[in-house]
C-alpha positions, 0 to 999 in steps of 0.5 A, a space after each residue: 771682481 769689480 774695482 770698488 772690491 779690490 779697494 776695499 779689501 786693500 783698505 782692509 789690509 795693513 801694508 805688511 799685510 799687503 806686502 805678504 800677500 804678494 810675496 805669497 802670490 809670487 810662491 804659488 808658481 812653484 807651489 806644485 813642484 814643491 808638493 810633488 818634491 815633498 810627495 817623494 821624500 820618504 815618510 816616518 809615519 810612526 803614529 801615536 795614540 791620538 786622537 784616543 778612542 773609546 771603548 767599543 762595549 760602551 757603544 750606545 745601541 741607538 749609534 750602531 743602528 744609526 751607523 749601519 743605515 748611514 753607511 748602507 746609503 754612503 756606499 751607493 753614493 747617496 749623500 746627505 749634503 748639509 745635513 738635508 739635502 738628498 743627492 747622487 755623488 756616485 761611488 766613488 763620488 765626482 769630487 769635482 762636482 756641485 752636486 747640487 746644480 751638476 756642474 763639473 770643474 775642470 780638475 787639471 786647471 792649476 788651483 792658483 789660476 782658480 777664482 773658486 768665487 767665480 765658477 763656471 755656471 753658478 756652481 758654488 764652491 762650498 757645495 764641491 767642497 762638501 763632499 771632499 772634507 772626508 767626514 763621510 769616510 770617516 763615519 764609514 770607518 766608524 761602522 766598520 769600527 763598532 759594527 765590525 763591518 770591514 768592508 765599510 773601511 776597504 770602499 773608504 780606502 779605495 775612495 780616498 785612493 781615488 780622491 788622490 789619483 784624481 786631485 794631485 796636489 796643487 791642480 783643481 777646485 780642492 787645492 784652493 782652500 787650506 781650511 778645507 785641506 786642514 778639515 780632510 786632514 782632522 778627518 783623516 786623523 780619525 779614520 786612521 785611528 779608526 782603521 788601525 783600531 780594527 787590527 786588520 794586517 792588510 788594512 793596515 798595510 793600504 792605510 800606510 801608503 794612505 797616510 804617506 800620499 796625504 799626510 806629509 803634502 796636506 800638512 806641508 800645504 796647509 801650514 805653507 797657505 795658513 790664513 792670516 792677516 784681515 783673512 785670519 778668522 775661523 779659517 786659521 783656527 781651523 788650520 791650525 787645529 788640524 796641524 796640532 792633531 796631526 802632529 800630535 799624531 804623526 810627531 814627524 811632521 814637525 820636522 817640516 812644519 814646527 815643534 807642535 809646541 808653536 802651532 799649539 802656541 799659535 793657536 792659543 793667540 787666535 783663540 783668545 783673539 777670536 772668542 771674546 772675553 764673555 764666551 762669543 764668538 766674534 764673527 757673530 755667526 752662531 754655526 761658525 762659534 760651534 764650528 770653531 769650537 769644536 776645532 779648538 777642542 779636538 786639538 786641545 784633547 790632542 794636545 793635552 790640554 791649553 794653558 789655563 787662560 785659552 782652556 776657561 775661555 773655550 769654557 764661556 764660548 761653551 757656556 755662550 753657545 748653551 745659553 744662546 742656541 734654541 733648540 731642536 729648531 734653532 735659526 742661527 743668526 749671521 752666516 751659516 753654511 751647515 759645515 761640520 768638523 768630524 761625523 760624531 752626532 748621531 743625526 748631522 741634522 740635529 747636531 746643535 742640539 746634541 752638542 748643547 746636551 752634551 755641554 749640559 750633561 744630557 741624555 741627549 748628549 749620550 753619543 757626543 759624550 761616547 766619543 769625545 768624553 766629558 764636557 767642560 766642567 761648570 756648564 750650567 743651563 740658563 735660569 729661567 724667567 730673567 734676562 741673560 746677557 753676553 753684553 761684549 758680543 751683544 747677545 740677551 736671551 730669556 727663557 721661561 715655560 712658554 717663551 724663548 727670546 734672543 735680542 741681538 745687540 752685536 757688533 757687525 763681525 769679526 776685523 776689518 772685513 766682518 766676513 760672516 756678519 749680517 746687518 742683524 742689529 736689534 733683531 729680535 727672534 722669538 719662540 713660543 713653547 719651542 717652536 721657533 715663531 720669529 725667525 732671523 731669515 738664515 743665509 741661502 748661499 754664498 756663491 752660486 746665488 749672490 743677490 740672495 745672500 745679499 738680500 738675507 743679510 740685509 737690514 730689510 731681511 731682519 725686524 728691526 726698524 729700518 728707515 723706509 728709505 733704507 740705510 747706506 752703510 754698512 755696505 756688502 762689498 763682495 760675499 765676505 767683505 763689508 764697508 763702513 761698519 755700524 758702531 756696536 748698538 747699546 745693550 742695557 737690562 733694567 729689570 724684564 726689560 731689555 733696552 737696545 740702541 743704535 746709531 746708524 746714517 746719523 739716526 738713532 733707533 731704540 727697542 725695548 722688549 719686555 717678557 713676562 709668562 703671559 706676553 712679549 711686548 716690543 716697544 720701537 722708538 725712531 721718532 717723527 721724522 721719518 717712516 720706518 718698517 718693522 717686517 715680523 718674519 714667521 718660521 715655516 710652519 705658521 700662517 697669518 690671518 687677520 684678527 682685527 683692524 690692529 692685530 692679528 693671529 698666527 696658526 700652527 699645526 703643533 702649537 696653540 695659536 699666537 695673538 698680535 696686536 700693534 699699537 702705535 702713535 702713527 701707524 700707516 699701514 701693515 699687510 701680509 707679506 710673503 718672504 724668503 727664509 733659508 732654514 739650512 744652506 742651499 735651501 730656500 722657501 717662502 714664510 708669511 710675514 707681516 710689514 708694518 710701516 709707522 713714524 714714532 713708536 710702534 709697540 708689538 704684543 705676543 700673546 698665547 690664545 685664551 
């Protein structure tokens, strides 16, 4: 890392956090010895019925078929990373390999000596961790439990034994992140419950051995290495949620960690800290909103519920998700690595839509209802033809029979680092008849292509007006670190018009969005002093053609055309360009965009073809 990164990282910390980090670093020297000592201690594997599994006679028929299809592919070593990328991982998988690049990281290096941000040959730690979260083993166990395919669980147990053999505690890339260990532990809780539910003595015997090898070391290490200070974001929520679930299933863990209520109290504090009072997650990344919410929900179910204030905040967070996400073509804002907690949806690629369906008690949420039971009470679909706002989180949404509009007036992100935020203030995403039309470009990758990630998170990658000369702030200092955060944009609703504004680099920009069933009108006011650029990036599947001097038309194979008209005081030029977009983590494609340079005001009117 550069000296500038270290300096800015220190500025993001308090004095007490710096002292704690120094102590933690020194403590890592004895970590392997401590983990080995814990692994040799006698283990009280007494377990409870947490998590509670649903009745087999209520299985949705489509779930049985899908589980059989998925398990067959998984056992052949054909996995689908991030919900879209087909790769060969092996059977058992190569646990230290970035399957997207074919790069293997030495498994014998002590984890404290590995920098997961900078791996050999541009390998991405997130791609390696993806196959080490054990959700595929949980998926195969579901197949065994619901379809009577005991072979799938036997294979899963063999693979987990192989994982333990090849990932001694404290060694290799898979012992560098306590969140990753937390996700493994959450999946293992479910895996253990599914195995025990098969009532097979041989499976139970092997499971007892696996539990003794996995649970004590994972739980102790997660507790010892849990996130804190400026790093206390969704990672800490995941770590604490995993510990609550594990403590509820194996109460004896409290002897080496803390009583479960102590950990629940810590998690409740983080829920109130990280979810705003209007329900939005302060990370300002839509996929992480669902990711963090799901982990909290599992922990709450395991703990028998949270105190009323916390339960109400999670209900508001569920309502926020229903309000803000659009399906089936979601296009998140902020960072997204397409992570999943547990493999509960029918299809992972459709997880956001299924969670939204479950929260609204619709048929497309039936599989999640089978696993999770009833959703939070009181979640409702938004009223049509009216702006719905979450002012603290800075989101405004309009839905009617034809248009969905999502306007972003959000702060940069959570805390001093704003780790998962993007420079998307004043960005507008637009859907026409449920087809994504104007998009947020996505995330790309975390570590394997830092230039792409920086580009897709920039002002220029979003469609809020940007000076031709650019902006000097905020400034990305590293993969998860921003300096000189912008102030929270203004957000006002006046009838059918949403007005957003931002002051950045001593210049104020305003955008007004007016929606009717016939058109969407977006008016930008930047003053006459400097030329600005607005770039409307279209979703994949749309193509642009010139229509006349001041407009263009957008065509889609499954939609009627959409016309756009440009009006303004001083439109200097406009052109059709190509831009990069990332629909899913590590997926990259090129789409068309219209780039307009102007001074003063620019009005873009989108309307259906007559």
